[in-house]
C-alpha positions as CSV (number, residue, x, y, z in Angstrom):
1,M,46.7,-33.9,-55.7
2,S,44.4,-36.6,-57.3
3,S,45.1,-37.9,-60.6
4,T,42.4,-38.8,-63.5
5,S,44.1,-41.7,-64.6
6,Q,44.8,-45.2,-62.5
7,T,47.2,-47.9,-63.0
8,T,46.2,-51.3,-64.8
9,I,47.0,-54.4,-63.2
10,A,45.5,-57.6,-63.5
11,M,44.4,-58.9,-60.0
12,T,42.3,-60.8,-58.3
13,N,39.8,-60.2,-55.6
14,A,41.0,-62.9,-53.2
15,S,39.6,-61.1,-49.8
16,V,38.7,-63.9,-47.4
17,P,36.5,-63.5,-44.0
18,V,38.7,-61.7,-41.6
19,V,37.0,-62.7,-38.2
20,H,35.4,-66.3,-36.9
21,E,33.2,-67.2,-34.4
22,V,34.6,-69.6,-31.5
23,T,33.3,-70.8,-28.4
24,I,35.3,-70.2,-25.2
25,M,34.6,-70.5,-21.3
26,D,34.7,-67.6,-18.9
27,E,36.2,-67.6,-15.2
28,L,32.7,-68.7,-14.3
29,G,33.3,-72.0,-16.2
30,R,30.2,-70.8,-18.7
31,Q,30.6,-71.7,-22.5
32,K,29.9,-68.7,-24.8
33,S,30.6,-67.6,-28.4
34,T,32.9,-64.7,-29.3
35,F,34.9,-63.6,-31.9
36,I,38.3,-63.6,-33.1
37,P,40.5,-62.6,-36.1
38,G,41.9,-64.7,-38.9
39,E,45.5,-65.1,-39.6
40,R,47.1,-66.4,-42.8
41,S,50.4,-66.6,-44.0
42,L,51.2,-65.3,-47.8
43,T,54.0,-66.0,-49.6
44,I,55.2,-63.4,-52.0
45,Y,56.8,-64.3,-55.4
46,L,58.1,-61.6,-57.4
47,D,58.4,-63.0,-61.1
48,K,58.8,-66.6,-59.7
49,R,61.1,-65.4,-56.9
50,E,60.3,-66.0,-53.3
51,V,60.5,-62.7,-51.5
52,V,58.6,-62.7,-48.4
53,T,56.1,-64.6,-46.1
54,L,53.8,-61.9,-44.6
55,M,51.2,-62.8,-41.9
56,T,47.7,-61.3,-42.7
57,L,44.1,-61.2,-42.1
58,G,43.4,-61.2,-45.9
59,A,41.3,-58.6,-46.1
60,A,43.0,-56.8,-48.6
61,P,45.9,-59.4,-50.2
62,E,46.5,-57.8,-53.3
63,A,46.6,-54.0,-51.6
64,L,49.1,-55.4,-49.5
65,V,51.2,-57.1,-51.6
66,L,51.3,-53.9,-54.2
67,G,52.4,-51.5,-50.8
68,Y,54.8,-54.3,-49.7
69,L,56.7,-54.3,-53.0
70,R,56.5,-50.0,-53.2
71,N,57.7,-49.7,-49.9
72,Q,60.6,-52.0,-49.8
73,R,61.5,-50.4,-53.5
74,L,61.2,-53.7,-55.1
75,V,59.3,-52.6,-58.1
76,E,59.8,-49.0,-59.3
77,S,56.6,-48.2,-60.5
78,A,52.9,-49.8,-60.4
79,D,52.7,-49.5,-64.2
80,D,55.6,-52.1,-64.2
81,I,53.6,-54.7,-62.6
82,E,51.6,-56.5,-65.1
83,S,49.7,-59.0,-62.5
84,I,49.2,-59.8,-58.9
85,Q,47.5,-63.2,-58.4
86,V,46.7,-64.7,-54.9
87,D,45.5,-68.2,-54.4
88,W,44.7,-69.0,-50.8
89,D,44.9,-72.8,-51.7
90,T,48.6,-72.0,-52.0
91,D,48.9,-69.5,-49.5
92,S,50.8,-67.5,-52.6
93,A,50.8,-64.3,-54.3
94,A,52.6,-64.3,-57.5
95,V,53.5,-61.1,-59.1
96,K,54.5,-60.5,-62.6
97,T,56.3,-57.6,-64.0
98,R,56.1,-56.0,-67.6
99,R,60.0,-54.6,-66.6
100,S,62.3,-54.3,-64.1
101,S,65.3,-52.6,-63.5
102,V,65.8,-53.1,-59.7
103,D,68.6,-55.0,-58.5
104,I,66.5,-57.7,-56.0
105,D,69.6,-59.5,-55.1
106,A,71.4,-56.0,-53.9
107,I,68.0,-54.7,-51.9
108,T,67.3,-58.0,-50.6
109,S,71.2,-59.0,-49.3
110,K,70.5,-57.1,-46.1
111,R,67.8,-57.5,-43.8
112,V,67.2,-55.5,-40.7
113,V,65.2,-57.0,-37.7
114,T,62.1,-54.0,-36.7
115,T,59.6,-53.7,-33.6
116,G,57.1,-54.4,-36.4
117,C,54.4,-56.9,-35.8
118,G,53.1,-59.2,-38.6
119,Q,56.2,-58.2,-40.7
120,G,59.5,-58.1,-38.3
121,T,61.7,-57.4,-41.3
122,M,62.5,-54.5,-43.9
123,F,65.6,-54.7,-46.3
124,G,68.6,-52.7,-45.8
125,G,69.1,-49.3,-48.0
126,L,66.0,-47.4,-46.7
127,M,67.7,-45.7,-44.0
128,E,70.0,-43.8,-46.6
129,D,67.2,-43.3,-48.9
130,M,65.6,-41.2,-46.1
131,A,68.2,-38.5,-46.4
132,Q,67.2,-37.8,-50.1
133,I,63.2,-37.0,-48.6
134,R,62.5,-33.9,-47.3
135,L,58.3,-33.0,-46.9
136,P,57.5,-29.7,-48.1
137,E,55.5,-26.9,-45.6
138,G,52.5,-28.6,-47.2
139,P,49.1,-27.0,-45.9
140,K,48.1,-26.5,-42.7
141,L,45.9,-28.9,-40.2
142,H,43.4,-27.0,-38.2
143,Q,42.7,-28.5,-34.6
144,A,38.8,-28.9,-35.5
145,A,40.0,-31.1,-38.7
146,I,42.1,-33.3,-36.0
147,I,38.9,-33.8,-33.2
148,N,36.6,-34.2,-36.6
149,L,39.4,-37.3,-37.6
150,L,39.5,-38.7,-34.0
151,E,35.4,-38.6,-33.6
152,Q,35.1,-40.9,-37.3
153,I,37.8,-43.0,-36.1
154,R,36.3,-43.9,-32.7
155,S,32.8,-44.4,-34.4
156,H,33.8,-46.6,-37.3
157,E,32.5,-50.0,-37.0
158,T,36.1,-51.9,-37.0
159,I,37.2,-55.5,-36.8
160,Y,39.0,-54.5,-33.7
161,K,35.6,-53.8,-31.7
162,K,34.3,-57.3,-32.7
163,A,37.3,-59.3,-32.4
164,G,40.3,-57.3,-30.8
165,S,44.1,-58.3,-31.5
166,V,44.3,-56.3,-34.9
167,H,45.9,-53.0,-35.8
168,A,44.1,-50.1,-38.0
169,C,45.2,-47.5,-40.3
170,A,43.6,-44.9,-42.2
171,V,44.0,-42.4,-44.7
172,F,42.1,-39.1,-45.0
173,E,41.9,-36.2,-47.0
174,R,40.7,-32.5,-46.1
175,A,37.0,-31.6,-46.5
176,G,36.9,-28.1,-45.3
177,S,38.9,-26.2,-42.5
178,D,37.5,-28.3,-39.5
179,H,36.5,-31.8,-41.6
180,V,38.1,-34.7,-43.0
181,K,36.9,-37.5,-45.3
182,L,37.7,-41.2,-44.6
183,L,39.4,-42.3,-47.8
184,H,40.8,-46.0,-46.6
185,L,40.5,-47.6,-43.7
186,I,42.4,-51.2,-43.2
187,E,43.1,-53.4,-40.6
188,D,45.2,-56.2,-40.0
189,V,47.2,-58.4,-37.5
190,G,50.2,-56.0,-37.7
191,R,50.3,-52.1,-38.5
192,H,53.0,-52.9,-41.1
193,N,50.3,-54.8,-43.3
194,A,47.8,-52.1,-42.9
195,V,49.8,-49.3,-44.0
196,D,51.4,-51.2,-46.7
197,S,47.4,-52.4,-47.9
198,I,47.0,-48.5,-47.7
199,S,50.4,-47.6,-49.6
200,G,49.6,-49.9,-52.3
201,L,45.7,-48.4,-52.9
202,L,47.3,-44.8,-53.0
203,W,50.1,-46.3,-55.4
204,L,47.3,-47.7,-57.6
205,A,45.2,-45.0,-57.6
206,K,48.3,-42.6,-58.6
207,R,47.2,-40.5,-55.4
208,H,50.0,-38.4,-54.1
209,G,50.2,-37.7,-50.1
210,E,50.9,-34.1,-49.6
211,D,47.3,-33.1,-48.9
212,L,46.8,-36.3,-46.7
213,I,46.5,-37.3,-43.3
214,F,47.8,-40.7,-41.9
215,F,46.2,-42.2,-38.5
216,T,47.8,-45.7,-37.0
217,T,46.5,-47.6,-33.8
218,G,50.2,-48.9,-33.3
219,R,53.0,-46.8,-32.1
220,L,55.2,-44.2,-34.4
221,T,58.3,-46.5,-35.1
222,S,61.3,-45.6,-37.4
223,E,59.9,-48.1,-40.0
224,M,56.3,-46.2,-39.6
225,V,58.0,-43.0,-40.3
226,I,59.7,-44.4,-43.3
227,K,56.8,-45.4,-45.0
228,G,54.6,-42.5,-44.1
229,A,57.6,-40.4,-45.7
230,Q,57.9,-42.4,-48.7
231,M,53.7,-41.6,-49.5
232,G,54.8,-37.9,-49.2
233,I,52.1,-37.5,-46.3
234,P,53.2,-35.0,-44.2
235,Y,51.1,-35.8,-40.7
236,L,51.2,-39.2,-38.9
237,L,48.8,-39.2,-35.8
238,T,48.5,-42.2,-33.4
239,R,46.3,-43.2,-30.1
240,S,49.7,-45.1,-29.1
241,G,53.3,-43.4,-28.6
242,V,56.7,-42.4,-30.8
243,T,60.0,-43.9,-30.4
244,Q,63.3,-41.9,-30.4
245,M,64.6,-43.5,-33.7
246,G,61.0,-42.9,-35.2
247,L,61.3,-38.9,-33.8
248,E,64.6,-38.6,-35.1
249,L,63.6,-39.6,-38.5
250,A,60.4,-37.1,-38.4
251,K,63.0,-34.3,-37.5
252,K,65.0,-35.4,-40.7
253,T,62.4,-35.4,-43.0
254,H,60.4,-32.6,-41.7
255,L,57.1,-34.9,-40.7
256,T,54.5,-33.7,-38.2
257,L,53.8,-36.2,-35.6
258,L,50.8,-36.3,-33.5
259,S,50.8,-39.1,-30.0
260,R,48.3,-39.6,-27.7
261,C,45.6,-38.8,-29.8
262,S,41.7,-39.4,-28.2
263,G,38.6,-37.5,-27.9
264,K,40.5,-34.0,-28.1
265,H,43.3,-34.5,-26.9
266,F,46.9,-35.0,-28.7
267,E,50.4,-34.2,-28.2
268,I,52.5,-32.8,-31.0
269,Y,56.2,-34.1,-31.3
270,N,57.4,-32.8,-34.5
271,A,56.9,-29.7,-36.8
272,P,53.6,-28.3,-34.9
273,E,54.0,-25.3,-37.1
274,R,51.7,-27.1,-39.7
275,V,48.6,-27.2,-36.8
276,V,46.5,-24.2,-36.9
277,F,44.9,-24.0,-33.0
278,Q,42.0,-23.0,-32.2
279,T,41.2,-19.5,-30.6
280,P,40.2,-19.5,-27.2
């Protein structure tokens, strides 16, 4: 379900080159050129208060900041944010709010070490909040649409194909029973940065998640399921695997998990009733 209005936030557009050419030597002693992904630190300041330092490619830093604030519940609404200013000279992102009723001290007093690459912690209280989330049955997803999604991912030009060493997240909407349309694809050094960036873009556009499908190259851990549920997206797909806590949280929130997705192959770990299989 789309919204006709979009939140207005004064933001920089501070994306930077995400790959760099370097000279290497192979096993035969030959020099050659190749590409590697960039990596930068970005410290987020919320109303002049230092919150966290993230490691990122820097492809969509403003979206990353917005999604991080959303998923960590540090801002209640995108409408509460006045501006996001990213400055790579100081490796910082300054966020100014119009108003805030969030008790940042209470939220940030507890940190949970996670398995997330590129982030590593999330603020406490999120697990308790998950008890309040129960996704609706939602629309069905046809097997042909899943195969179409995976083909689009396979054929998409990515940083990974050029330089490796990154994770990708993408969000799709339905375009008929057997096709999907790519809305956003974000790559970053950690899958959590990528999902936060997409979450920020959806939040900015006031786009609801009940009719969307989310794909990631990384494993579906508890924190990935938390973020998917927070966005209200009923489908999480990965070409990787699923952890036990990720599966437990998916069951509690009624989120459909598809793992080992490649070509025409996939494995459904939870809520298979949302998937419509092709008749032989």
